[in-house]
C-alpha positions in Angstrom: -8.3 5.6 -15.5 -6.7 7.2 -18.5 -9.2 8.1 -21.3 -12.2 6.7 -19.4 -14.7 9.5 -19.8 -18.3 8.9 -18.7 -19.3 8.9 -22.4 -16.8 6.1 -23.1 -17.7 4.2 -19.9 -21.4 4.2 -21.1 -20.3 3.0 -24.4 -18.1 0.0 -23.2 -20.8 -1.1 -20.7 -23.6 -0.9 -23.2 -25.4 1.6 -20.9 -27.3 4.9 -21.1 -25.7 8.0 -19.6 -28.1 10.2 -17.7 -26.7 13.7 -17.0 -28.2 16.5 -14.8 -29.7 19.3 -16.7 -26.9 21.6 -15.6 -24.2 19.0 -16.1 -24.0 18.2 -19.8 -20.3 18.9 -19.9 -19.7 16.0 -17.4 -19.9 13.5 -20.2 -16.2 14.2 -21.0 -15.1 14.0 -17.4 -12.7 11.1 -16.6 -13.3 8.7 -13.8 -10.3 8.0 -11.5 -11.3 4.4 -10.7 -14.2 2.2 -9.8 -15.4 0.9 -6.4 -18.3 -1.2 -5.2 -18.2 -0.2 -1.6 -19.4 3.3 -0.6 -17.0 3.2 2.4 -14.1 3.2 0.0 -15.2 6.1 -2.3 -12.4 8.2 -3.7 -12.8 11.6 -5.4 -14.1 11.3 -9.0 -14.5 7.5 -8.9 -17.3 5.5 -10.5 -19.5 3.9 -7.9 -20.8 0.4 -8.8 -23.7 -0.6 -6.7 -24.4 -4.4 -6.5 -27.4 -6.2 -5.4 -26.5 -8.9 -2.8 -28.5 -11.3 -0.6 -28.8 -8.9 2.3 -27.8 -5.4 0.9 -28.7 -3.5 -2.2 -25.9 -1.2 -3.2 -28.3 1.2 -4.9 -29.3 2.3 -1.4 -25.9 3.9 -1.1 -25.7 5.8 -4.3 -26.5 9.2 -2.8 -23.9 8.5 0.0 -21.3 7.8 -2.7 -22.1 11.1 -4.4 -21.8 12.9 -1.1 -18.3 11.4 -0.6 -17.0 12.6 -4.0 -18.0 9.9 -6.5 -18.1 11.4 -10.0 -20.9 9.1 -11.3 -22.7 5.8 -10.5 -23.9 2.8 -12.4 -27.5 1.8 -11.7 -29.8 -1.1 -12.8 -32.8 1.2 -12.6 -33.9 4.8 -13.1 -33.0 7.1 -10.2 -35.2 9.9 -8.8 -33.4 13.3 -8.6 -29.8 11.9 -8.2 -27.1 14.2 -7.0 -24.9 13.3 -10.0 -24.7 11.6 -13.4 -25.4 7.9 -13.6 -25.3 5.1 -16.3 -28.3 2.7 -16.5 -27.1 -0.9 -17.2 -28.8 -4.3 -17.1 -26.3 -5.8 -14.7 -23.8 -3.8 -12.7 -21.6 -6.9 -12.1 -21.4 -7.5 -15.9 -20.8 -3.8 -16.5 -17.8 -3.9 -14.1 -16.2 -6.7 -16.1 -16.9 -4.9 -19.4 -15.3 -1.8 -18.0 -12.2 -3.6 -16.7 -11.8 -5.5 -20.0 -12.0 -2.3 -22.1 -9.6 -0.6 -19.8 -7.0 -3.4 -19.8 -7.0 -3.3 -23.6 -5.5 0.2 -23.6 -2.9 -0.5 -20.9 0.7 -1.1 -22.0 2.2 -2.1 -18.6 3.0 -5.8 -18.0 0.4 -7.6 -16.0 1.5 -10.7 -13.9 -1.2 -13.2 -13.0 -0.7 -15.4 -9.9 -2.6 -18.7 -10.0 -2.5 -21.9 -7.9 -4.2 -24.0 -5.4 -2.1 -22.8 -2.5 0.1 -19.7 -1.8 -1.3 -17.3 -4.3 -1.6 -14.4 -1.9 1.8 -15.0 -0.3 3.4 -15.3 -3.7 1.7 -12.2 -4.9 3.1 -10.3 -1.9 6.6 -11.7 -2.5 6.5 -10.8 -6.2 5.3 -7.3 -5.4 8.1 -6.8 -2.8 10.7 -7.8 -5.3 9.4 -5.6 -8.2 8.9 -2.6 -5.9 12.7 -2.3 -5.7 12.6 -1.0 -9.3 9.0 -0.3 -10.4 5.8 1.4 -9.2 3.6 -1.7 -8.6 -0.1 -2.1 -8.4 -1.1 -5.3 -6.6 -4.3 -7.1 -5.6 -5.5 -5.9 -2.2 -5.9 -8.9 0.1 -7.4 -11.7 -2.0 -9.5 -9.7 -4.4 -9.1 -12.5 -6.9 -12.6 -13.4 -8.2 -14.9 -12.0 -10.9 -15.5 -8.9 -8.9 -12.2 -8.4 -7.1 -10.0 -8.9 -10.3 -11.8 -6.2 -12.4 -11.9 -3.8 -9.4 -8.1 -4.3 -9.2 -7.6 -3.6 -12.9 -9.6 -0.5 -12.6 -7.2 0.8 -9.9 -4.3 0.9 -12.3 -3.2 4.5 -12.9 -0.6 6.4 -15.0 2.1 6.1 -12.3 2.0 2.3 -12.2 4.6 0.5 -14.2 3.5 -3.1 -13.5 0.5 -4.9 -12.1 0.5 -8.1 -10.0 -3.0 -9.7 -9.9 -4.2 -12.7 -8.0 -6.6 -15.0 -10.0 -8.7 -17.5 -8.0 -11.3 -19.9 -9.3 -13.5 -22.8 -8.1 -15.1 -24.1 -11.3 -14.5 -24.7 -15.0 -14.9 -21.6 -17.2 -14.1 -19.0 -14.5 -10.4 -18.8 -15.5 -11.5 -18.1 -19.1 -13.5 -15.1 -17.8 -10.7 -13.9 -15.5 -8.1 -14.4 -18.3 -10.2 -12.4 -20.7 -10.2 -9.5 -18.3 -6.6 -9.6 -17.1 -4.9 -10.8 -20.3 -1.7 -11.4 -18.3 1.7 -11.1 -19.9 3.3 -13.4 -17.3 1.5 -16.1 -15.3 3.0 -17.7 -12.2 1.5 -21.1 -11.2 2.3 -22.1 -7.6 0.9 -25.7 -7.5 -2.0 -28.0 -8.3 -3.3 -29.1 -4.9 -6.4 -30.6 -3.4 -8.9 -27.8 -3.2 -12.3 -27.0 -4.9 -12.6 -30.7 -5.5 -16.4 -30.3 -5.0 -16.5 -28.9 -8.5 -13.2 -29.8 -10.2 -13.3 -33.5 -8.9 -9.5 -34.2 -9.0 -6.1 -32.6 -9.6 -6.4 -33.2 -13.4 -9.6 -31.2 -13.3 -7.9 -28.5 -11.3 -5.1 -28.3 -13.8 -7.5 -28.1 -16.8 -9.4 -25.3 -15.1 -6.4 -23.2 -14.1 -4.6 -23.5 -17.4 -7.6 -22.1 -19.2 -5.7 -18.8 -18.7 -3.1 -19.7 -21.3 -5.6 -19.0 -24.1 -5.8 -15.4 -23.0 -2.0 -14.6 -23.0 -0.1 -13.0 -25.8 2.0 -15.3 -27.9 5.2 -14.0 -26.4 3.9 -14.5 -22.9 5.8 -16.4 -20.2 4.6 -19.0 -17.8 6.5 -19.5 -14.6 5.9 -23.0 -13.1 6.6 -24.8 -9.9 8.7 -27.6 -11.4 8.4 -29.7 -8.2 4.6 -30.1 -8.9 4.1 -33.2 -10.9 1.2 -31.8 -12.8 2.8 -28.4 -13.6 6.1 -30.0 -14.6 4.3 -31.6 -17.6 1.7 -29.0 -18.3 0.9 -28.0 -21.9 1.5 -24.2 -22.1 0.3 -23.9 -25.7 3.7 -22.9 -27.0 4.2 -20.1 -24.4 7.6 -19.4 -22.9 8.3 -21.5 -19.8 10.5 -20.9 -16.8 10.7 -23.4 -13.8 11.5 -22.9 -10.2 11.7 -25.4 -7.3 14.0 -27.4 -5.1 15.2 -30.0 -7.6 17.7 -28.3 -9.9 15.5 -25.9 -11.7 16.8 -22.6 -13.1 15.5 -20.9 -10.0 16.3 -23.2 -7.0 17.2 -23.2 -3.3 19.4 -25.2 -1.0 20.7 -25.1 2.6 17.3 -24.0 3.9 17.5 -23.2 7.6 14.7 -22.0 9.9 15.6 -18.8 11.8 13.2 -19.2 14.7 9.5 -18.7 13.9 9.9 -15.5 11.9 12.5 -16.0 9.2 14.1 -18.6 6.8 17.6 -18.5 5.5 18.4 -20.1 2.2 20.9 -20.2 -0.7 19.1 -19.3 -3.9 20.4 -20.0 -7.4 19.1 -17.5 -10.0 20.0 -19.1 -13.3 23.3 -20.3 -12.0 24.1 -17.2 -9.9 24.1 -18.0 -6.1 22.9 -15.6 -3.4 22.2 -16.1 0.2 18.9 -14.5 1.5 17.1 -14.3 4.8 13.4 -14.3 4.1 11.4 -12.6 6.9 8.8 -15.4 6.8 8.8 -18.9 8.2 8.6 -22.2 6.3 10.0 -24.0 3.2 6.9 -23.0 1.3 7.8 -19.4 1.6 11.2 -20.2 0.0 9.3 -21.6 -2.9 7.3 -18.4 -3.1 10.6 -16.5 -3.1 11.9 -18.5 -6.0 8.8 -17.6 -8.1 9.3 -14.0 -7.2 13.0 -14.2 -8.3 11.9 -15.6 -11.6 9.5 -12.8 -12.2 12.1 -10.3 -11.2 14.6 -11.8 -13.6 12.0 -11.8 -16.4 11.4 -8.1 -15.9 15.1 -7.1 -15.8 15.9 -6.8 -12.1 19.4 -7.4 -10.9 20.3 -10.1 -8.4 20.9 -7.4 -5.8 17.4 -5.9 -6.4 15.8 -9.4 -6.1 17.7 -10.1 -2.8 16.6 -6.7 -1.4 13.0 -7.4 -2.3 13.0 -10.9 -0.8 14.5 -9.7 2.4 11.9 -7.0 2.9 8.8 -9.1 2.0 5.9 -9.0 4.5 2.7 -10.9 5.1 -0.9 -10.0 5.6 -3.3 -10.8 8.5 -4.6 -14.4 8.5 -1.9 -15.8 6.3 1.1 -17.2 8.2 1.2 -13.9 10.1 3.4 -14.4 13.2 2.2 -12.4 16.2 4.0 -12.2 19.5 1.9 -11.5 22.6 3.7 -11.7 26.0 6.2 -14.3 24.9 3.4 -16.3 23.2 3.8 -16.8 19.5 0.7 -17.0 17.4 0.8 -18.2 13.8 -2.3 -16.5 12.5 -3.1 -18.6 9.3 -6.8 -18.6 9.6 -7.9 -17.0 6.4 -8.1 -20.2 4.4 -7.1 -23.9 4.5 -6.7 -27.0 2.3 -4.7 -30.2 2.8 -1.5 -28.8 1.2 -1.5 -25.5 3.1 -2.6 -27.2 6.3 0.4 -29.6 6.2 2.8 -26.7 5.3 1.6 -24.7 8.4 1.9 -27.7 10.6 5.5 -28.2 9.4 6.2 -24.6 10.4 4.7 -25.2 13.8 6.9 -28.3 14.1 10.0 -26.1 14.0 8.9 -24.2 17.2 11.6 -24.4 19.8 9.0 -24.4 22.6 5.7 -26.2 23.3 3.5 -26.4 20.2 -0.3 -26.1 20.1 -2.3 -26.6 16.9 -5.8 -25.1 16.8 -7.4 -26.5 13.6 -10.8 -26.3 12.0 -12.7 -27.6 9.0 -11.4 -27.3 5.4 -14.1 -26.6 2.8 -14.8 -27.6 -0.7 -12.9 -30.9 -0.7 -15.6 -33.0 -2.3 -16.3 -36.7 -1.8 -13.0 -37.4 0.0 -13.3 -34.6 2.5 -13.3 -36.9 5.5 -10.3 -38.8 4.4 -8.4 -35.7 3.6 -9.0 -34.4 7.1 -8.0 -37.8 8.6 -4.6 -37.6 6.8 -3.8 -34.3 8.6 -3.4 -36.5 11.8 -0.3 -38.1 10.3 1.2 -34.7 9.6 0.6 -33.6 13.2 2.3 -36.9 14.4 5.3 -36.5 12.1 5.9 -33.0 13.3 5.6 -33.9 17.0 2.9 -31.3 17.8 2.3 -31.3 21.5 -1.4 -30.2 21.8 -4.1 -30.4 19.1 -7.5 -28.6 19.5 -9.9 -29.3 16.6 -13.3 -27.7 15.9 -16.0 -28.7 13.5 -17.6 -31.9 12.1 -15.0 -32.7 9.6 -12.0 -31.9 11.9 -13.3 -34.6 14.1 -11.6 -36.9 11.6 -8.2 -35.3 12.6 -8.9 -36.1 16.2 -10.0 -39.6 15.3 -6.8 -40.3 13.4 -4.6 -39.2 16.3 -6.6 -41.4 18.7 -6.4 -44.5 16.4 -2.6 -44.0 16.1 -2.2 -43.7 19.9 -0.4 -40.5 19.1 1.7 -38.7 21.5 -0.2 -35.5 20.6 -2.7 -34.5 23.3 -5.8 -34.2 21.1 -9.1 -32.6 22.0 -12.2 -32.1 19.8 -15.0 -29.6 20.1 -18.3 -28.8 18.3 -17.9 -25.0 18.7 -15.2 -22.4 19.0 -16.6 -21.1 22.3 -16.4 -24.5 24.0 -12.9 -25.0 22.6 -11.7 -21.7 24.0 -12.8 -22.5 27.5 -10.3 -25.3 27.5 -7.6 -23.8 25.3 -7.1 -20.4 27.1 -6.3 -21.9 30.6 -3.5 -24.1 29.4 -1.6 -21.5 27.4 1.6 -20.4 29.0 4.5 -18.1 28.2 6.8 -19.5 25.5 4.0 -21.5 23.7 3.7 -21.4 19.9 0.2 -21.7 18.7 -1.0 -22.3 15.1 -4.5 -21.2 14.3 -5.8 -22.5 10.9 -9.1 -23.3 9.2 -11.1 -22.3 6.2 -12.5 -18.8 6.3 -16.1 -19.9 7.0 -15.0 -21.3 10.4 -14.3 -17.6 11.5 -11.1 -18.6 13.4 -10.0 -15.0 13.6 -12.1 -15.0 16.7 -9.6 -17.5 18.2 -6.7 -15.2 17.4 -8.5 -12.3 18.9 -9.4 -14.2 22.0 -5.8 -15.2 22.7 -4.5 -11.6 22.0 -7.2 -10.2 24.3 -6.5 -12.5 27.2 -2.7 -12.1 27.2 -2.2 -8.5 26.0 
């Protein structure tokens, strides 16, 4: 972290720097980054202990020093610490203050990725495209909240030429705080879907909350919008530059979309009138939309059409997000990190393209507010429309999916369970070579255990 000496860190976090008696010169030492997990300590980093419901990070300060941390923050006075530390009132607040101050001295472009669905996949696609020309720092996993975002900003170093950061919220005001930290030069908005309705109430509320970011962008900033989303197509961007992508004639659009099995999608992409054919190594029409967003960012940052094509055709995915796994001729679509109605339907559509027998293993979707049962019920229609062979649902709300299929006299073989364990007892015996299995639910359902159980049984 360029210019971030311990003395300056203490200043920007409103803290008191405590130095060892024999270490007065350490005040001018520069921290290399900031971490809040003692298992991820890097040499000369700043350790930021946080007090959680079960664990107090202060208990690991000495371990952080032993692993090479230059200094630590602390909310209390330490007895005989092994290194310098800075006393602050609140370590979480101090992290935000540090990241905000550091961002102000950075000159590289920062791209913020925002939306109800597809943020992480779009972030990965954008990064893949930009990496054909630039050294890119990107959000790890989904570190997109008020702790993850500032930690990501603090990872930016001299060698990085651009940063791609994911920004996720669940309530009003959060995007103001994230925007104030990241101050993105470019914002990509993927969609306004039905998620976090518990707090944001409806799609108009979601739009208002997510577009808070516009107030924290430079006047010459650019907003890249999914023009197929009715809310985003009409969004007020406060005079910022706008670019649109989508499937309906936008400046970045796609046609002739063809599924290449369960692992790739071929499409003709138009980049401001220039046509290219790409094979994206990911399944589903929604990943073509993500590719269009990435093409728009690449164009804005001066990439050639050839560089954009190369980046799109080498894009990857991460565990738990439309990650296709093959185990003994069984295809598992591991999409169990999170779920909402839009992403659930998109994943079911991918499953519907399977050339073999299809099995959907679905769990509850969280934070959907007053209409949560109806929104689960509507998933039944998507399963029917895509001719899914077997459906295994788990959880109280997912019972509505099963109910919908039964009431429609669906051709889907539907089964519902109270627990993952009881479901697996019936699922595992019916799986056979050639099956394609979608595993999807909100993260709290812990459906990674379903993926692990299938892999363990058939490896």
